[in-house]
C-alpha positions as CSV (number, residue, x, y, z in Angstrom):
1,M,-25.4,32.7,23.3
2,T,-24.7,32.3,27.0
3,D,-21.2,31.5,28.4
4,N,-21.6,29.5,31.5
5,G,-18.5,31.0,33.2
6,T,-16.2,28.9,35.3
7,P,-14.8,25.9,33.4
8,N,-15.8,22.4,34.4
9,K,-13.1,20.0,35.2
10,L,-14.5,17.5,32.8
11,I,-17.3,17.4,30.2
12,I,-18.4,14.1,28.7
13,I,-20.1,14.2,25.3
14,G,-22.6,11.3,25.0
15,S,-24.6,9.2,27.4
16,G,-24.4,5.7,26.1
17,P,-22.4,2.9,27.9
18,A,-19.1,4.6,27.2
19,G,-20.2,8.1,28.4
20,L,-22.1,6.8,31.5
21,T,-19.3,4.5,32.6
22,A,-16.8,7.4,32.2
23,A,-19.2,9.6,34.3
24,I,-19.3,7.0,37.1
25,Y,-15.6,6.7,37.3
26,A,-15.0,10.4,36.9
27,A,-17.6,11.3,39.5
28,R,-16.1,8.9,42.0
29,S,-12.8,10.6,41.4
30,Q,-14.3,14.0,42.4
31,L,-14.0,15.4,38.9
32,H,-17.7,16.5,39.0
33,P,-18.4,15.6,35.3
34,L,-21.0,17.2,33.2
35,V,-22.6,14.9,30.7
36,I,-24.1,16.3,27.5
37,D,-26.8,13.8,26.7
38,G,-27.2,14.3,22.9
39,M,-30.4,13.8,21.1
40,Q,-30.6,10.1,22.0
41,P,-29.9,9.7,25.8
42,G,-28.6,6.2,26.4
43,G,-27.3,5.8,22.9
44,Q,-28.1,2.9,20.5
45,L,-28.8,0.5,23.3
46,T,-32.1,2.3,24.0
47,T,-33.3,0.7,20.7
48,T,-32.5,-2.8,21.9
49,S,-35.4,-4.6,23.6
50,D,-33.3,-7.4,25.3
51,V,-29.7,-7.3,26.3
52,E,-28.5,-10.8,27.4
53,N,-24.7,-10.4,27.0
54,F,-24.0,-7.6,29.4
55,P,-22.3,-9.2,32.5
56,G,-24.2,-9.1,35.8
57,F,-27.7,-9.7,34.4
58,A,-28.2,-13.4,34.4
59,R,-31.7,-13.2,33.1
60,G,-31.1,-10.3,30.7
61,I,-32.3,-6.8,30.8
62,S,-33.9,-4.3,28.4
63,G,-31.6,-1.7,26.8
64,P,-33.5,1.3,28.2
65,E,-33.5,-0.2,31.7
66,L,-29.8,-0.9,31.6
67,M,-29.1,2.7,30.5
68,N,-31.4,4.0,33.3
69,I,-29.5,2.0,35.9
70,M,-26.2,3.3,34.7
71,R,-27.5,6.9,34.6
72,E,-28.8,6.6,38.2
73,Q,-25.4,5.2,39.3
74,A,-23.6,8.2,37.7
75,E,-26.1,10.6,39.3
76,R,-25.5,9.0,42.7
77,F,-21.9,10.1,42.6
78,G,-22.7,13.6,41.6
79,T,-22.7,13.6,37.8
80,E,-24.7,16.4,36.2
81,F,-26.6,16.1,32.9
82,E,-27.5,18.5,30.2
83,F,-30.2,17.4,27.8
84,D,-28.9,19.1,24.6
85,E,-26.8,18.5,21.5
86,V,-23.3,19.7,20.8
87,T,-23.3,21.9,17.7
88,E,-19.8,23.3,17.8
89,V,-16.5,22.8,19.7
90,D,-13.3,24.7,19.9
91,L,-10.4,22.4,20.9
92,S,-7.7,24.8,19.8
93,K,-7.0,26.0,23.3
94,R,-7.9,25.2,26.9
95,P,-10.3,25.5,28.5
96,F,-12.1,23.9,25.6
97,A,-15.3,25.5,24.5
98,I,-18.4,23.4,23.7
99,T,-21.5,25.1,22.2
100,L,-24.9,23.5,22.5
101,S,-27.9,23.8,20.2
102,G,-29.7,26.0,22.8
103,G,-26.9,28.5,22.6
104,D,-25.2,27.8,25.9
105,V,-21.4,27.6,25.9
106,Y,-19.6,25.3,28.4
107,R,-15.9,25.2,29.0
108,A,-13.9,22.3,30.3
109,D,-10.3,21.5,31.2
110,A,-10.7,18.0,29.8
111,V,-13.2,16.4,27.4
112,I,-14.3,12.8,26.9
113,I,-15.9,12.2,23.5
114,A,-18.4,9.3,23.7
115,S,-20.8,10.4,21.0
116,G,-21.0,6.9,19.5
117,A,-21.9,5.9,16.0
118,S,-25.2,5.6,14.2
119,A,-26.2,2.5,12.2
120,R,-27.3,3.3,8.6
121,Y,-30.8,2.2,8.1
122,L,-32.9,2.0,4.9
123,G,-35.1,4.9,5.9
124,L,-38.4,3.1,5.8
125,E,-41.2,4.1,8.3
126,S,-42.0,0.4,8.8
127,E,-38.3,-0.4,9.5
128,R,-38.1,2.3,12.1
129,R,-41.3,1.2,13.8
130,L,-40.1,-2.4,14.0
131,I,-36.6,-1.7,15.4
132,G,-36.3,-4.0,18.4
133,K,-39.2,-6.1,17.1
134,G,-37.3,-8.1,14.5
135,V,-35.3,-5.3,12.9
136,S,-31.7,-4.9,14.0
137,A,-28.4,-3.5,12.9
138,C,-26.3,-5.7,15.2
139,A,-26.1,-9.5,14.7
140,T,-23.9,-10.1,17.7
141,C,-26.4,-8.2,19.8
142,D,-29.6,-9.8,18.6
143,G,-28.7,-13.0,16.7
144,F,-29.4,-15.2,19.6
145,F,-33.1,-14.3,19.5
146,F,-33.6,-15.9,16.1
147,K,-32.8,-19.5,16.8
148,G,-34.3,-21.7,14.2
149,K,-35.9,-18.8,12.3
150,E,-35.6,-17.6,8.8
151,I,-34.2,-14.1,8.6
152,A,-32.7,-11.7,6.1
153,V,-29.6,-9.5,5.9
154,V,-29.5,-6.4,3.7
155,G,-26.2,-5.4,2.1
156,G,-23.4,-6.8,0.0
157,G,-20.2,-5.7,1.6
158,D,-17.9,-7.4,4.2
159,S,-20.2,-6.2,7.1
160,A,-23.2,-7.8,5.5
161,L,-21.4,-11.1,4.8
162,E,-19.9,-11.2,8.3
163,E,-23.3,-10.7,9.8
164,A,-24.9,-13.3,7.6
165,I,-22.2,-15.9,8.4
166,Y,-22.5,-15.2,12.1
167,L,-26.3,-15.5,12.0
168,T,-26.1,-19.0,10.5
169,H,-25.2,-20.1,14.1
170,F,-28.7,-19.4,15.1
171,A,-31.1,-19.0,12.1
172,S,-32.3,-21.9,10.0
173,K,-31.9,-19.8,6.8
174,V,-30.3,-16.4,6.1
175,S,-31.2,-14.6,3.0
176,V,-28.8,-11.9,1.8
177,I,-30.7,-9.2,-0.1
178,H,-28.5,-7.2,-2.4
179,R,-29.4,-4.5,-5.0
180,R,-26.7,-5.7,-7.4
181,D,-25.9,-9.1,-9.0
182,A,-22.4,-9.3,-7.5
183,L,-21.1,-8.8,-4.0
184,R,-18.8,-6.0,-2.9
185,G,-17.2,-7.8,-0.1
186,S,-13.6,-9.3,0.0
187,L,-13.1,-12.5,-2.0
188,I,-12.5,-14.5,1.1
189,M,-15.7,-13.4,2.7
190,Q,-17.6,-13.9,-0.6
191,K,-16.3,-17.5,-0.7
192,R,-17.3,-18.2,2.9
193,A,-20.8,-16.9,2.3
194,L,-21.4,-18.4,-1.1
195,T,-20.4,-21.9,0.1
196,N,-22.5,-21.7,3.3
197,E,-25.5,-24.0,3.0
198,K,-27.7,-21.8,5.2
199,I,-27.2,-18.7,3.2
200,V,-29.2,-17.9,0.0
201,F,-28.9,-14.7,-2.1
202,V,-31.6,-12.5,-3.4
203,W,-30.0,-10.5,-6.2
204,N,-31.0,-7.2,-7.8
205,S,-33.5,-6.5,-5.1
206,V,-34.2,-3.8,-2.6
207,V,-36.5,-3.7,0.5
208,E,-39.6,-1.6,-0.2
209,D,-41.3,-2.3,3.0
210,V,-41.0,-4.3,6.2
211,L,-44.2,-6.2,7.0
212,A,-45.4,-6.9,10.5
213,N,-47.0,-10.1,11.6
214,P,-50.5,-9.1,12.7
215,E,-50.5,-11.7,15.5
216,T,-47.2,-10.9,17.1
217,G,-46.6,-7.3,16.0
218,K,-43.1,-8.3,15.0
219,V,-41.4,-8.7,11.6
220,G,-43.3,-11.2,9.5
221,G,-41.9,-10.5,6.0
222,L,-40.5,-8.1,3.5
223,R,-41.8,-6.5,0.3
224,L,-39.0,-6.7,-2.2
225,K,-38.6,-4.8,-5.5
226,N,-36.5,-6.2,-8.3
227,V,-34.5,-3.3,-9.6
228,K,-34.3,-4.8,-13.1
229,D,-37.9,-5.6,-14.0
230,G,-39.7,-3.7,-11.2
231,G,-41.4,-6.8,-10.0
232,I,-42.8,-6.8,-6.4
233,T,-42.7,-9.9,-4.2
234,E,-43.5,-10.6,-0.6
235,Y,-40.7,-12.5,1.1
236,P,-41.5,-14.3,4.5
237,V,-38.9,-13.8,7.2
238,E,-39.0,-13.2,11.0
239,G,-36.1,-10.9,11.2
240,L,-34.3,-8.2,9.2
241,F,-30.7,-7.3,9.9
242,V,-29.5,-4.1,8.1
243,A,-25.8,-4.2,7.4
244,I,-25.0,-1.2,5.2
245,G,-22.6,0.4,7.6
246,H,-22.2,2.8,10.5
247,D,-21.4,6.5,10.7
248,P,-19.4,7.7,13.7
249,N,-20.9,10.9,15.2
250,T,-17.8,13.0,14.7
251,K,-18.8,15.7,12.2
252,V,-18.6,18.4,14.8
253,F,-15.0,17.5,15.6
254,A,-13.8,17.4,11.9
255,G,-10.6,19.3,11.3
256,Q,-9.7,19.4,15.0
257,L,-8.9,15.8,15.8
258,D,-7.1,13.1,13.9
259,M,-9.6,10.7,12.3
260,D,-9.4,7.7,10.0
261,Q,-10.8,7.6,6.5
262,K,-14.2,6.6,7.8
263,G,-14.4,9.4,10.3
264,Y,-13.6,7.4,13.5
265,I,-11.5,9.3,16.0
266,V,-7.9,7.9,16.2
267,T,-6.7,7.2,19.7
268,H,-3.3,6.2,21.1
269,D,-1.9,5.2,24.5
270,G,-5.3,4.2,25.7
271,T,-8.0,6.8,24.9
272,K,-5.8,9.8,24.1
273,T,-6.7,11.8,20.9
274,S,-4.4,14.0,18.9
275,V,-5.3,16.9,21.3
276,P,-3.9,16.7,24.8
277,G,-6.8,16.8,27.3
278,V,-9.3,15.3,24.8
279,F,-10.1,11.6,25.1
280,A,-12.4,9.3,23.1
281,A,-14.3,6.2,24.1
282,G,-16.8,3.8,22.7
283,D,-18.1,3.4,19.1
284,V,-16.9,6.9,18.2
285,Q,-13.4,5.4,18.0
286,D,-14.2,1.6,17.7
287,H,-15.4,0.3,14.4
288,V,-14.4,-3.3,15.2
289,Y,-16.2,-4.5,18.3
290,R,-19.1,-2.1,18.8
291,Q,-20.5,-3.8,21.9
292,A,-21.9,-2.2,25.0
293,I,-19.4,-3.9,27.2
294,T,-16.4,-2.8,25.1
295,A,-17.8,0.7,25.1
296,A,-18.2,0.7,28.8
297,G,-14.6,-0.6,29.2
298,S,-13.2,2.2,27.1
299,G,-15.3,4.7,29.0
300,C,-13.6,3.5,32.2
301,M,-10.2,3.9,30.5
302,A,-11.1,7.4,29.3
303,A,-12.1,8.5,32.8
304,I,-8.8,7.2,34.3
305,D,-6.8,8.9,31.5
306,A,-8.6,12.2,32.1
307,E,-8.1,12.0,35.8
308,R,-4.4,11.4,35.3
309,F,-4.1,14.2,32.8
310,L,-5.8,16.6,35.2
311,G,-3.7,15.4,38.1
312,E,-0.5,16.1,36.2
313,E,-1.7,19.6,35.7
């Protein structure tokens, strides 16, 4: 284990829209931030092939390209990056200690947590291969690309029903695939979905495989298994939205920061956490909006909050 000596003014954990925006603002304020990339530099947006709702890009931009531009902008103002993963933190005293998987220990007078959240997927190899090619976990991000197409949503809770209803604005047909014969969502969401003419339900079924269209290389159908009789059917769709929840990447902070029942970091007065000097931004504390632009906005807020905190010191 190597202690890197003199504490940094600010360490930012995570390099998605929230973390990189925080880095841009912090670097311009001469806080000389160090960004710990995590195992997925750029965050969830790097799995999105087309981003058309981020302001400033009239013709759209790919997720990886957008993240590269933001990273270059942060580097331009002096942000440093460390490609590693945080495995342990000590927020009990300042300077805070942050241990990486390689064994290095960094210390910081202030920390911004922007480690994001991870969408739960089904765990299929074909699903992983087709992410960004018809498989998505974000209807508001990708629904626009399925105008007039038949698509499917996996899940039975409020998230799945909300996604399905939203997707009816674009798709010609939305099939909700659920492993049970009754929904888990709230009664009001169930009523809205069950009475929507564009939504059909495939009960007692699970996705065994995501099938690619050999001509396009994108999603062309699903192989479904009936959990009651074991029957296998092929179900033609051009898109699959997985809506079985998200998990905030907060395990390493458990017991040191206030979190809600789902593990999201609780913030107050902007981006302040329960520990003075520690701030949180993006999907790690936002389970409502989960958009690149809202994450970027909260990253800006966190940098300003951190600057003011350090200034008052």
